[in-house]
C-alpha positions, -999 to +999 in steps of 0.1 A: +370+166+334+384+175+369+358+171+396+360+187+431+338+167+454+328+185+486+313+163+513+308+157+550+317+120+558+288+115+583+263+127+557+244+097+542+237+116+510+274+123+506+282+087+512+257+077+484+272+103+460+308+091+467+297+055+461+280+066+428+312+084+417+333+054+425+310+029+409+309+050+377+347+052+377+346+090+379+378+104+393+375+132+418+393+153+444+378+148+478+374+178+501+359+178+535+335+207+537+337+213+574+375+211+576+379+233+545+350+257+542+342+271+507+356+306+504+335+337+495+353+337+461+346+300+455+309+304+464+304+334+441+318+314+412+299+282+421+266+299+426+269+317+393+280+285+375+252+264+390+224+287+378+207+281+411+195+307+436+217+312+467+191+296+489+198+262+473+233+264+487+220+265+523+217+233+543+182+241+555+178+209+574+210+214+594+213+222+630+234+254+625+208+267+600+181+262+626+201+275+655+208+307+637+171+310+627+182+316+591+147+309+576+137+342+593+169+361+586+179+352+550+150+371+533+163+404+547+200+397+539+218+408+508+234+382+485+268+394+496+258+388+533+244+354+525+275+343+507+297+357+535+277+337+560+279+305+539+317+309+539+319+309+577+307+273+583+308+243+561+278+228+579+257+257+565+264+246+529+241+220+512+261+190+504+274+171+486+287+194+459+303+184+426+322+212+410+338+212+375+350+239+352+315+242+337+291+227+361+282+228+398+258+202+413+243+207+447+228+177+466+228+142+451+204+132+424+219+104+403+201+115+372+216+150+374+250+136+383+250+116+350+262+150+335+296+142+352+302+112+329 
């Protein structure tokens, strides 16, 4: 199973997830989410594959989210607008992300990530 691991190196949750992947001998391709933002096309596929609402893909505790006052703006935005916004800045995207052909995991919860084994 090929795994794309999207992370931000300064994020402690991303560090835990990367450590977990390594300790469990799970091979992955590392992608820095700020240097290489997810595209609109990728996000559409990943959101669909994850089964989660778009809101779960937003980093609601991040500075960019707060500066843009997105908690007020998102409810009136269409899904297309929200996805386009996510694609503009990797720091808006909840991380880490583990993406496979059949599965997308958002945030790190080791019990959920067991599905990657």
